[in-house]
C-alpha positions in Angstrom: 5.9 -0.7 10.9 6.8 -1.0 7.4 7.9 2.2 5.5 7.7 2.2 1.9 9.5 5.0 0.8 8.7 6.9 -2.7 9.8 9.2 -4.9 6.7 11.6 -4.9 3.0 11.7 -4.7 2.5 9.7 -7.8 4.8 6.9 -7.0 3.2 7.0 -3.7 -0.4 6.6 -5.1 0.8 3.8 -7.5 2.2 1.8 -4.6 -0.3 2.4 -2.3 -2.8 1.3 -5.0 -1.0 -1.9 -5.5 -1.4 -2.8 -1.8 -5.0 -2.4 -2.3 -5.4 -4.0 -5.2 -3.5 -7.0 -4.1 -5.9 -7.2 -1.3 -8.7 -7.2 -3.4 -7.8 -9.5 -6.0 -6.5 -12.3 -3.4 -9.9 -11.7 -1.4 -12.4 -10.4 -3.9 -15.3 -10.1 -0.8 -12.8 -7.8 1.1 -13.9 -5.4 3.4 -12.3 -2.2 2.7 -11.8 0.9 5.2 -11.6 4.1 3.1 -10.2 7.5 3.7 -11.1 10.9 2.3 -8.7 14.1 1.8 -6.3 15.0 -1.1 -3.9 12.2 0.1 -5.7 9.1 -1.2 -6.8 10.8 -4.3 -4.2 9.6 -6.5 -4.4 6.1 -5.3 -8.1 6.1 -6.3 -7.3 7.4 -9.7 -5.1 4.4 -10.0 -7.6 1.8 -9.0 -10.2 3.3 -11.4 -8.0 2.7 -14.0 -7.2 -0.6 -13.3 -10.8 -1.7 -13.1 -11.8 0.1 -16.4 -8.9 -2.0 -17.6 -10.1 -5.4 -15.9 -7.1 -5.8 -13.7 -9.5 -5.7 -10.6 -13.1 -6.6 -9.8 -14.6 -4.5 -7.1 -18.3 -6.3 -7.3 -18.0 -8.2 -4.4 -16.3 -5.4 -2.3 -17.7 -3.8 0.9 -16.5 -0.6 2.3 -16.7 1.4 5.5 -15.6 4.9 5.4 -13.9 6.7 8.5 -15.9 10.0 8.7 -18.5 12.4 7.6 -19.2 16.0 8.6 -22.2 16.6 10.5 -24.9 18.7 9.0 -24.0 18.0 5.5 -26.4 16.0 3.2 -25.1 13.6 0.4 -25.4 15.9 -2.3 -23.2 18.6 -0.9 -20.2 18.9 -2.9 -18.2 19.1 0.5 -19.8 16.1 2.0 -17.6 12.8 2.2 -20.3 10.7 0.6 -19.9 13.0 -2.4 -16.1 13.1 -2.3 -16.4 9.0 -2.4 -18.8 9.0 -5.3 -17.0 11.5 -7.2 -13.6 10.4 -6.8 -14.2 6.1 -6.7 -17.6 4.8 -6.3 -19.4 6.0 -9.5 -16.1 5.2 -11.7 -15.8 1.1 -10.5 -18.0 -1.5 -10.5 -18.9 -1.8 -7.1 -22.5 -2.0 -5.7 -23.3 1.3 -3.8 -25.3 -0.6 -1.4 -22.2 -2.3 -0.2 -20.6 1.1 0.5 -21.2 2.5 4.0 -20.6 6.1 5.3 -22.0 7.9 8.6 -25.1 9.7 8.0 -24.1 13.5 8.8 -28.0 14.3 8.5 -28.8 12.4 11.6 -29.4 14.6 14.6 -29.6 11.9 17.4 -25.7 11.3 17.8 -26.3 8.4 20.2 -28.5 6.7 17.7 -26.1 7.2 14.7 -22.9 6.2 16.7 -24.7 3.0 17.5 -25.9 2.4 14.0 -22.7 2.8 12.4 -20.9 0.7 15.0 -23.3 -2.3 14.5 -22.8 -1.9 10.8 -19.3 -2.2 11.2 -19.7 -5.1 13.4 -22.0 -6.8 10.8 -19.4 -6.8 8.3 -16.7 -8.4 10.2 -13.2 -7.6 10.6 -11.9 -4.6 8.3 -9.4 -6.4 6.0 -7.8 -3.2 5.0 -7.8 0.2 6.6 -6.7 3.0 4.4 -5.6 6.1 6.1 -4.4 9.7 5.6 -2.6 11.5 8.3 -3.8 14.9 9.7 -1.3 17.9 10.3 -1.8 17.5 14.0 -1.6 13.6 13.7 -5.3 12.6 13.8 -6.3 9.7 11.9 -10.1 9.8 10.6 -11.0 12.8 12.8 -9.7 11.6 15.9 -8.4 14.6 17.0 -5.6 15.3 20.0 -7.2 14.8 23.2 -7.2 13.0 26.4 -8.1 9.5 25.4 -8.1 7.1 22.5 -11.9 6.5 21.4 -12.7 2.9 21.0 -16.0 3.5 18.9 -18.1 6.0 16.4 -18.4 9.3 17.9 -19.2 13.2 17.1 -15.9 15.0 17.4 -15.6 18.8 17.7 -12.8 19.5 15.0 -9.8 21.3 15.9 -8.6 24.5 14.5 -6.0 23.2 12.4 -8.2 20.5 11.1 -10.8 23.4 10.0 -8.0 25.6 8.4 -6.5 22.4 6.5 -9.9 21.6 5.2 -10.9 25.4 4.4 -9.7 24.9 0.9 -12.5 22.7 0.2 -15.3 25.6 1.1 -16.2 28.6 -0.2 -15.9 30.2 3.0 -14.9 29.6 6.8 -18.3 30.0 8.0 -19.7 27.2 5.6 -17.2 24.5 7.5 -18.8 22.0 9.8 -17.6 22.3 13.1 -18.6 18.7 14.3 -18.1 15.1 12.4 -18.8 11.6 13.0 -15.6 9.6 13.0 -14.8 5.9 13.3 -13.1 5.5 16.9 -9.7 4.2 17.3 -10.7 1.2 18.6 -12.3 0.5 15.1 -9.4 1.3 13.4 -7.0 -0.7 15.2 -9.4 -3.7 15.0 -8.4 -3.9 11.2 -6.5 -6.7 9.8 -4.1 -4.3 7.8 -3.3 -0.6 8.0 -2.1 1.5 5.1 -0.8 4.8 5.8 -0.2 7.3 3.2 1.8 10.5 3.6 2.8 13.0 1.2 4.5 16.3 1.4 6.9 18.1 3.3 4.5 19.7 5.3 3.9 16.3 7.3 7.5 15.4 7.7 7.5 16.6 11.5 4.3 15.2 12.4 5.3 11.8 10.7 8.4 11.7 12.5 6.4 11.8 15.7 4.1 9.0 14.7 6.9 7.0 13.7 9.6 7.4 16.2 7.8 9.2 19.2 6.0 8.1 22.3 2.4 6.8 21.7 0.3 9.6 22.9 -3.3 10.7 22.8 -1.8 14.1 21.7 -0.5 12.6 18.4 -3.6 10.1 17.9 -1.9 8.1 14.9 1.2 7.4 17.1 -1.2 4.5 18.6 -0.6 2.8 15.1 2.9 1.5 16.7 0.8 -1.0 18.6 -0.7 -2.7 15.4 1.1 -5.8 14.1 0.7 -5.0 10.4 1.0 -1.2 9.5 2.5 -0.2 5.9 3.4 3.6 5.4 3.6 4.7 2.0 5.3 8.1 2.0 7.3 10.3 -0.3 10.8 11.5 0.4 9.3 15.1 2.0 7.0 13.2 4.2 10.2 11.1 5.6 12.6 13.8 5.4 12.8 14.5 9.3 13.3 10.7 10.2 16.4 10.2 12.3 17.0 6.9 10.4 
């Protein structure tokens, strides 16, 4: 793992955006794996700014998102489709036909999981996968459990995840309890992985990810097995490391 230490969230966002922009500039038809949540918002803001200045061209880029809530339509402000459209896609010159997110409104779980896995396979290998880190060590919505799931599946969200995401909803009753998520196998098959982490609240779990054993109890610890992982994190998030 390569660790890039940053001063704060803004510095983290700028440095992670630099990595993504370099990928797109060097390979204009890159397949990017994208993430939602508060961690990558600043990164997306930088990419939007550079795209509007003509420094990055997303016209040939294809994207595949990690996850989506079950039961939320695209136009729901809390859906991840809505998040990606509002925070990135509508502001850059990407072809929306080349953006892919699980269909949260598909009631047939087996059908949707097979469709999304087939779609990922059709894109070829993901060139760069962007990840955030959950407070319980999840990546995508791969929650702590007994096994590492290889492919797309429907997950029951952990209480800590529901609590962490409650700030996006008007009430806890509105928060979906299930989501479609890309499996660990799909994430680990990416050529490069970029993990962005900020804040002292993530310091303990980030230490476990980097220095602890590889365990399904901390799903992100599996990243230790990947040969090209870059962690961009601020001082707070890295404050518990022993080295």
